[in-house]
C-alpha positions in Angstrom: -0.2 -0.1 0.1 1.1 3.4 -0.8 -0.8 6.1 1.3 -0.8 9.5 0.5 -3.2 13.0 1.5 -6.6 12.9 0.6 -8.2 15.4 2.5 -7.1 17.4 5.7 -8.8 19.6 8.4 -7.4 22.1 10.6 -9.1 24.0 13.7 -7.6 27.6 14.8 -8.6 29.7 17.4 -7.6 33.0 18.3 -7.7 32.6 22.0 -4.9 30.2 21.8 -0.9 31.0 20.7 -0.2 30.9 17.1 -4.4 29.9 16.7 -3.0 26.2 17.8 -6.5 25.0 19.2 -6.4 22.2 21.4 -10.1 21.9 22.4 -11.1 19.5 20.0 -10.8 15.8 19.0 -11.7 14.3 15.7 -12.6 10.3 14.8 -14.5 8.4 12.9 -17.7 7.1 14.5 -18.0 3.2 15.0 -21.3 3.4 12.6 -18.9 4.8 9.5 -15.8 2.7 10.3 -17.2 0.1 7.6 -16.8 2.4 4.7 -13.4 3.6 5.5 -12.1 -0.2 5.9 -14.2 -0.7 2.2 -12.0 2.3 0.7 -8.6 1.5 3.0 -8.7 4.7 4.0 -6.8 6.1 7.5 -6.9 9.0 10.0 -4.1 10.7 11.2 -3.5 13.4 13.3 -0.5 15.9 12.4 -0.8 18.6 14.9 -2.8 19.2 18.1 -5.2 20.8 15.8 -4.7 19.1 12.2 -5.8 15.8 10.8 -5.6 14.7 8.0 -7.5 11.4 5.6 -4.7 9.2 3.8 -5.8 6.7 1.3 -4.1 4.0 -0.7 -2.9 5.4 -4.0 -2.0 1.9 -5.3 -5.7 1.0 -4.8 -9.2 1.3 -6.4 -9.9 4.6 -4.2 -12.9 6.0 -3.2 -16.2 6.0 -5.2 -16.7 9.9 -6.4 -20.4 9.4 -7.0 -21.7 8.2 -3.8 -19.1 8.0 -0.9 -19.6 10.3 2.1 -16.8 10.1 4.9 -18.2 10.8 8.4 -16.1 12.2 10.8 -17.0 13.4 14.6 -15.4 16.4 16.5 -15.5 16.4 20.2 -15.0 18.9 22.7 -12.5 18.0 25.3 -12.1 21.3 26.9 -15.0 22.2 29.1 -14.5 26.1 29.0 -14.4 26.2 25.1 -17.9 27.8 25.4 -16.7 30.4 27.8 -13.7 32.2 25.4 -15.5 31.1 22.1 -17.6 33.9 20.3 -20.7 31.5 19.6 -24.0 33.5 21.1 -26.1 31.0 19.5 -23.9 27.8 20.5 -26.3 25.4 22.4 -23.7 22.5 24.5 -26.7 20.0 24.8 -27.4 20.2 20.3 -25.9 18.4 17.5 -24.5 20.0 14.9 -23.0 19.0 11.7 -20.6 20.5 9.0 -20.7 19.6 5.2 -17.7 19.5 3.6 -15.7 20.2 1.0 -16.2 24.0 1.6 -16.1 26.3 -1.2 -13.5 28.0 0.4 -10.1 26.5 2.2 -10.9 28.5 5.3 -14.4 29.2 6.6 -16.0 30.9 10.0 -16.7 28.1 11.9 -19.7 29.2 14.0 -20.9 30.2 10.5 -20.4 26.9 8.8 -21.3 24.4 11.5 -25.1 24.2 11.6 -27.5 22.8 14.2 -28.9 19.5 13.1 -31.0 18.5 16.0 -31.8 20.3 19.7 -30.6 17.1 21.3 -27.4 15.1 21.4 -26.9 11.5 22.1 -24.6 10.3 24.8 -21.3 9.1 23.2 -21.8 11.2 20.2 -19.4 14.2 19.4 -20.9 17.7 19.1 -20.4 17.9 15.5 -20.6 15.4 12.3 -18.5 16.4 9.3 -19.9 14.6 6.2 -17.1 15.1 3.5 -18.2 14.2 0.2 -15.8 12.7 -2.3 -16.4 14.4 -5.2 -14.4 14.0 -8.5 -12.1 17.4 -8.2 -11.3 16.5 -4.6 -10.1 12.6 -5.6 -8.2 14.5 -8.6 -6.7 16.8 -6.6 -5.4 14.2 -3.9 -4.1 12.2 -6.8 -2.5 15.3 -8.7 -0.5 16.1 -5.1 -2.4 18.8 -4.3 -5.0 17.7 -1.8 -7.9 19.6 -0.7 -8.2 21.1 3.2 -10.5 23.1 4.8 -9.1 25.5 8.0 -12.4 26.1 10.4 -11.6 29.5 12.3 -12.9 30.2 15.9 -12.6 33.4 17.6 -12.9 35.0 21.4 -15.0 37.5 22.3 -13.7 40.7 24.0 -14.4 41.9 27.4 -13.7 44.4 29.6 -11.9 43.6 32.6 -13.2 44.3 36.2 -11.0 44.1 39.2 -12.6 44.3 42.9 -9.5 44.8 45.7 -10.0 43.3 48.9 -8.4 45.2 51.6 -6.8 42.9 54.3 -7.5 44.7 57.7 -11.0 46.8 58.6 -10.1 49.8 57.3 -10.6 50.2 53.2 -8.4 53.0 51.4 -9.5 56.3 49.7 -10.3 54.9 46.3 -9.6 58.4 44.6 -6.0 57.7 46.1 -5.5 54.5 44.2 -4.5 53.9 40.4 -4.3 50.9 38.4 -1.9 50.9 35.6 -0.5 48.6 32.8 3.6 49.5 32.8 3.6 49.1 28.8 0.2 52.0 29.2 -1.5 49.7 26.3 -4.4 49.4 28.8 -6.2 52.0 30.8 -8.6 52.0 33.9 -11.4 54.0 35.0 -10.8 55.7 38.5 -11.2 53.3 41.5 -14.8 53.3 43.5 -15.8 51.9 46.8 -19.0 48.9 46.2 -20.4 46.8 48.4 -19.8 43.4 47.4 -19.5 39.8 48.9 -20.8 41.3 52.2 -18.4 43.8 52.5 -17.0 47.0 51.0 -14.3 46.5 48.4 -12.7 48.9 45.8 -13.5 48.4 42.1 -12.1 49.5 38.8 -12.9 48.4 35.5 -10.7 48.6 31.7 -11.8 51.3 29.5 -10.8 49.1 26.8 -12.3 45.6 25.9 -9.6 43.2 25.0 -9.8 40.1 23.7 -9.7 36.8 25.4 -6.3 34.9 25.2 -4.8 32.3 26.9 -1.5 34.5 27.8 -1.9 38.0 27.8 1.4 40.5 27.6 -0.1 43.0 30.2 2.0 43.9 33.5 -0.6 45.4 35.9 0.6 47.2 39.0 -1.6 49.2 41.8 -0.1 52.2 43.4 -1.2 54.5 45.8 -0.9 58.8 45.8 1.0 59.9 49.0 -0.5 63.0 50.1 -0.7 65.8 47.4 2.5 65.1 45.6 3.0 63.2 42.4 4.8 60.5 44.4 3.1 56.6 44.6 3.8 54.0 46.7 3.5 50.7 44.7 0.9 48.3 46.4 0.3 45.6 44.4 3.5 44.6 41.9 2.2 41.9 39.6 -2.1 41.5 39.1 -2.9 38.5 37.4 -5.5 38.9 34.8 -8.9 37.7 34.9 -10.0 33.8 33.7 -13.1 32.9 32.0 -15.5 31.1 34.1 -14.0 31.7 37.3 -16.1 34.4 38.6 -19.7 34.0 36.9 -21.1 36.3 38.4 -20.4 39.3 36.7 -22.5 41.6 34.3 -22.0 40.7 30.5 -19.3 41.7 28.4 -17.0 41.9 32.0 -13.9 39.4 33.4 -13.2 39.4 36.7 -10.5 39.4 39.1 -10.1 39.2 42.9 -7.2 40.5 44.5 -6.2 41.0 48.3 -5.1 44.4 49.1 
């Protein structure tokens, strides 16, 4: 046997570094294995976010008049729904995607369609139906196999920080400053609010920030001393907020809580 690429799938998400999405797994469902065996097809994972279908170039190939290859995509990261811009997504529903697509790169949330309101136990969230067209097979035989890149995007949120004083007294909010040391992010003046059964200090970023697995922001909190321009550093490094950590925030906000 001489195996060569027939068709490839790649999944990108701008939440991850270099857009390498690690939130999915692709597999051949048991109900579809018979056709894969008859056509001597294999599926191989090339990277964390990339899979390819291989065919035996010395064999009979596929039937371009009727063959439809089935793959299932499974979500492996439960937090996927929190860092993905997909307002209409329903985790319990079944979805489908018809391939090959008109373009090599497609917007995933537009191309993937809901096919049933309830998903059966043990089934992946999305069924891929790859139709073996004449164009697809000829492209593979010519050494230029077709592919599809699904692109997901992260939402943008403003960052909310709550500072919890360690002692009984709460510093004057007007004396505090939240700064991003590279001046790439700016914050509203602190205010005193009642939350979690006590008085705490709150600020929110002026800009909305696209969710990312990692950020290059460096945040600190300082306090003005008297009427001078001098500042006392109170918090040297503040971790960025994480999606899903605090679910009682207002829509469009990501919250982080720090001890002051």
